[in-house]
N, C-alpha and C positions, 0 to 999 in steps of 0.2 A: 428457488430450487434450481437444480441443474437443467441445462439445455439438452433436451432429448435428441437433438439432431447432431450434437457434438460427437467427436470420436469417443470411443470407449474410455481411453485414457483421460481425456478432458472431462467426460461425464463422471468418472470416479473422482477425479481431483475436485471438480465443482461440488460434488456431493460432500466430499470431505471438508471443503471450506464452509459449506452451508452448515454442516454439523458442528464445526468448531465455533461458528458464530452463535448457533442456537443452543448448544449443550456444553460447550467448553471442551477442554482436552479430554476429560473423562468420558465424554460421550462419543469420542472418535474411536470406533472399532471397525474392523473389517466387515463384520456382519451388519453394523448400522449403516455403513457406506453402501453396501449391496442393497439394503432396503430403501435407503434414501434415493439411490440412483435407479431403482426399479430393475435391478439386475439379478440374475439367479445367484443363489448363495455360492460363495467361493470365487466369484468373478473378481472381486477386489484383490483377493489373495493371489490370483493368477497374475495380476499386474504389479502388485507390490507385496511381496511375500512377508516382509517384516513391518513392524510399526515404523521403524526408521525409514524404510522405503516409502511407506505411505505418507509420512511427514515430508519427505523430500519431494514427492510428487505434488503435494499440496503447496509447498513453498514455490516450486517452479511455476505452477499454474497461477498462484497469487501474483507473482511478479509479472507474468504475461498479462493478466487481467488489469493489474494496476497500471501497467505501462499504457494500456489503452485508455485508462482514465486520464493519464497525463500524456495525452496524444502529442508526440513530438511535432507533428505537422501543424498543431495549433500554437506552438511556441513561436514567438516572434524572433526575428534576428535581433541579437542584443543591441545592434545599432539603432533599433527603434526606440530604445531607452528603457529606463526602469519602470515607467508607468505602464508601458505595453507588456513588459515582462510580468509585472505585478498582476495585471488583468488576467493574463493567461494562467498564472499559478493560482490565482484566486478561484478561477473557474474549476481547476482540477481539485483544489482543496475542498471547495464547496460540494463538488460531486462526491468526494470521499465521505462527506458528512451527511449527505442526503441519499441519493439513489444508489450509492455504493457503500453504505454504512455497514452492511454485512461483511464486505471484504475488509474494511478497516478493523472491525472487531476480530475477524479471523487472523489478521496480521498481528494484532496484539497477543492473541493466544499463542501463535507460533513464536513470536519474539520472546515471550516468557518461557516457553518450553526450550528455546535455544539457549537460554541462560543456564539450563540444567543439563543440556546434552551437547557436549563439545562437537560431536559428529554432525549434529543439526546446525550448530552455530556456523560452521564452515559453509554450508549450503545457504543458510539465511543471509549471511554477509555477502556471499558471492552474488546472490540474486539482488540484493540491495545496492551493490556497487554501481549498477547501471544508473540508478537514480542519483546517487552521490556524484558520479561523474558528470551527469547531466547538469546538476545544480552548480557544480564547480565550473563547468564550461560557460554556463549562463552568467554567473557573477564575474568570471574572467572577462567575458565579452562586454560586460557593463563597466569595466574599468576598475574592478576591485583591486585594492592594494594587497589584500591577503585572501585569495580565493578559497583556500582550504578552510580557514576560520569562518569566512562569511558563508560558505556552503553549509557548514555545520550549524551556524546560527539560523540560517533559513530553514534547514531541515528540523532543527529543534523547535523553532517557532511553530511550524506547521504540525509537527507531531504532537506538540503540547496542546495546541488548539484542538486537534482531532481527538486526542485522548480525553481531554476535559469534556468535550461535547458528546463523545460516544460512550465512554465508560466512567468518566469522572463526575465531579460535582456540578457540572454544567450540562449534564446529559439531557435535561428537559428544555434546553435553550440553544437550539441550533442558530448560529448567526446567519444573517442574510448574506447573499453574495456581495453586496455593497459593503457590509461590515468586514468581511474577510478581505476584500480588495483594499479597504482603507488601512487595515492593519498591515498588510503586506507592503503597501506603498510607504507607510511610516517606517517600517523595518528597513526596506531597501534605501530609502532616503537617508536614514541614520547611518547605515553601513557605507554608503557610497558618497555621502556628503552632498546629496541633492543633485546628482548628475542626471 
């Protein structure tokens, strides 16, 4: 549930993300956010008048919170090699599957909604660009011959694993950190030729 010491905007956005994870897109209403955040009725409407504004607020907050899961200060210099990079990415991916599972589920709800709302798609893609750019920089630093393609492969692998374990047919089988690490090392070794 939302952090009561956060700013009102963050409190509303956190409540929206929690509702998305718990109830899905249909459960996200201004009134439900007010109740989940413990705020007086109408508070969410004052911050985000429309459903679109509420969704944009949720997307921004999601990107900020997910950026903390993939804490850049924990990412090694690419010169440390693919194994060190795989270790750091495995930790972030495992966090998304375990203690940040709710955020991952909310992201999938927002991603699906963005496929139906072009105005949300722009915000969702802009928020995700920082992660795409980070992955591209990482594989470039590791010596990738095709950084854009390799960044996409890395993101697709992680997203596929997370979707399978959070919402798909492997939802009862969260892999261990070591299993995630082994998969990432295999992927990076295959992309980079064992560098």
